[in-house]
C-alpha positions as CSV (number, residue, x, y, z in Angstrom):
1,M,101.1,96.2,82.2
2,A,100.3,95.4,85.8
3,D,99.9,98.0,88.5
4,I,102.8,97.7,91.0
5,R,102.3,99.2,94.4
6,P,103.8,98.9,97.9
7,A,102.1,96.3,100.1
8,T,100.4,97.2,103.3
9,A,99.7,95.1,106.4
10,D,96.2,94.5,104.9
11,D,97.9,92.8,101.9
12,A,99.2,90.0,104.2
13,P,96.8,87.3,102.8
14,F,97.9,88.1,99.3
15,I,101.6,88.0,100.2
16,H,101.1,84.7,102.0
17,A,99.2,83.2,99.1
18,M,102.0,84.1,96.7
19,V,104.7,82.7,99.0
20,Q,102.7,79.5,99.4
21,A,102.3,79.3,95.6
22,M,106.0,79.8,95.1
23,S,106.7,77.2,97.8
24,A,104.5,74.6,96.1
25,E,106.4,75.1,92.8
26,M,109.8,74.5,94.3
27,A,111.3,71.1,94.5
28,V,113.2,71.6,97.7
29,G,111.1,69.2,99.9
30,K,110.0,71.9,102.2
31,T,106.9,74.1,102.2
32,A,106.5,77.5,103.7
33,S,105.2,77.4,107.2
34,S,104.3,81.1,107.4
35,T,100.8,82.4,108.0
36,P,99.0,85.5,106.8
37,E,99.2,86.7,110.4
38,D,103.0,86.4,110.4
39,F,103.2,88.8,107.4
40,R,100.8,91.2,109.2
41,R,102.6,91.0,112.5
42,H,106.1,91.5,111.0
43,A,105.2,94.0,108.4
44,D,107.8,96.4,109.7
45,A,110.6,93.8,109.1
46,Y,110.3,93.8,105.3
47,K,109.2,95.8,102.3
48,A,107.0,94.3,99.6
49,L,105.7,95.3,96.2
50,I,102.6,93.6,94.7
51,A,101.8,93.6,91.0
52,W,98.0,93.7,90.3
53,D,96.0,92.8,87.3
54,G,92.9,94.7,88.3
55,T,92.0,93.2,91.7
56,V,94.1,90.0,91.2
57,P,97.6,89.9,92.7
58,I,99.9,88.4,90.0
59,G,103.4,89.3,91.3
60,L,105.4,89.8,94.5
61,C,108.8,91.2,95.4
62,L,109.5,91.0,99.1
63,Y,112.8,92.6,100.1
64,F,114.6,94.4,102.9
65,P,117.5,96.8,103.2
66,S,121.0,95.4,103.4
67,F,124.4,97.0,104.2
68,S,127.7,95.7,102.9
69,S,130.6,96.4,105.3
70,W,133.0,95.5,102.5
71,R,131.4,97.9,99.9
72,G,130.5,100.5,102.5
73,R,127.2,100.8,100.6
74,V,123.5,100.2,101.1
75,G,121.7,97.6,99.0
76,I,118.7,95.4,99.0
77,Y,118.2,91.7,99.6
78,I,115.4,90.1,97.6
79,Q,113.8,87.5,99.8
80,D,111.0,86.4,97.4
81,L,110.3,87.2,93.8
82,Y,107.2,85.6,92.4
83,V,105.2,86.0,89.2
84,A,102.0,84.0,88.7
85,P,102.2,81.4,85.9
86,A,99.8,83.3,83.6
87,A,102.0,86.5,83.9
88,R,105.3,84.8,83.3
89,G,107.3,85.9,80.2
90,T,105.7,89.4,80.3
91,G,108.7,91.2,81.9
92,L,106.9,91.5,85.2
93,A,109.7,90.1,87.3
94,R,112.1,92.6,85.8
95,H,109.6,95.4,86.5
96,L,109.2,94.3,90.1
97,L,113.0,94.3,90.7
98,A,113.4,97.7,89.0
99,A,110.5,99.1,91.2
100,A,112.2,97.8,94.3
101,L,115.5,99.4,93.3
102,R,113.8,102.7,92.5
103,R,112.4,102.7,96.1
104,S,115.8,102.5,97.6
105,D,119.2,104.0,97.5
106,A,120.7,100.6,96.6
107,A,124.2,100.3,95.2
108,Y,123.7,96.5,94.9
109,M,121.1,93.8,95.0
110,R,121.5,90.3,96.4
111,L,119.3,87.3,96.4
112,S,119.4,83.5,96.6
113,V,118.1,81.1,94.0
114,D,117.2,77.5,94.4
115,R,119.6,75.4,92.3
116,S,116.8,73.5,90.7
117,N,115.0,76.7,89.5
118,A,116.6,76.8,86.0
119,A,114.2,79.4,84.7
120,A,115.1,81.8,87.5
121,L,118.8,81.1,87.1
122,R,118.5,82.0,83.4
123,F,116.5,85.1,84.1
124,Y,119.0,86.5,86.7
125,A,121.9,85.7,84.3
126,R,120.2,87.7,81.5
127,E,119.7,90.6,83.9
128,G,123.5,90.6,84.6
129,M,123.5,89.0,88.0
130,T,126.4,86.6,88.8
131,P,126.5,83.9,91.4
132,A,128.7,84.5,94.4
133,D,130.3,81.1,94.2
134,E,132.8,81.9,97.0
135,E,129.9,82.3,99.5
136,R,127.7,79.7,101.1
137,I,124.5,80.4,102.9
138,H,124.3,79.0,106.4
139,V,121.1,78.7,108.5
140,I,120.5,78.1,112.1
141,E,117.1,77.5,113.6
142,G,115.2,75.4,116.1
143,A,117.1,73.8,119.0
144,A,120.5,74.9,117.8
145,L,119.3,78.5,117.6
146,A,117.8,78.3,121.1
147,R,121.1,77.0,122.4
148,L,123.1,79.8,120.8
149,K,120.6,82.4,121.8
150,G,120.9,81.2,125.4
151,E,124.6,81.6,125.5
152,N,125.6,84.1,128.1
153,R,129.4,84.0,128.2
């Protein structure tokens, strides 16, 4: 079994490489624009676990704390969960999620899954996760974000 440990700022190149690999596999028409320096500079904004096979990183769970005002409870939001192709089917994704939960006082876990990622959808369903069909994720960035940010009323 892989050695799972918390990432440090020095692991930024490995985190970036796995996010890029995940991005390349997804069929969403966008690629990740982050850089290793982004992960280093913003290391206080997230937590990450890296799974290692010796000196080779083979898995990533990047997450951050969450709070549900409706539940009144603390949880975690999984931003990225990645397992290298050679390590898939070994249970590593489940071990990464479990390790993230053990490092928190989470009463729940949330994440988003690309609709075209059938394998991930099956995996999360097997783990007991259910889609929040009543919710839709909304994103604002670029010029629209700048306009909203500049609002001073």
